[in-house]
C-alpha positions, 0 to 999 in steps of 0.5 A: 796628428799628435795632441802636442804637435797640434797644440805646439803649432797653434802656439806657434802660430798665435805667437807669430801673430802677436809679433806681427800685431806688435810690429804693425802698432810699432809702425803706426805709432811711429808714423804718428810721431813723425807727422806729429813733429813735422806738423810742429815744426811747420807750424812753430807760433811767433813769441807773440802767439805763445802762452806760458806752459807751452812745450818749446823745443830747445836745442842746444847751441853749436860749439865751434 
């Protein structure tokens, strides 16, 4: 096997592994984001439990 073919195949294999790692990272990141969003939606505090500085998601009012 020639050196240039060996180098090219090695670079290609490493690039493929990098792409798979990034894909796995994005999937885990999205899973965590979905889990945290669902958790925040299920456990919304009442007005008495909120303190100044809390993040409150506000959706725009629907227009008829």
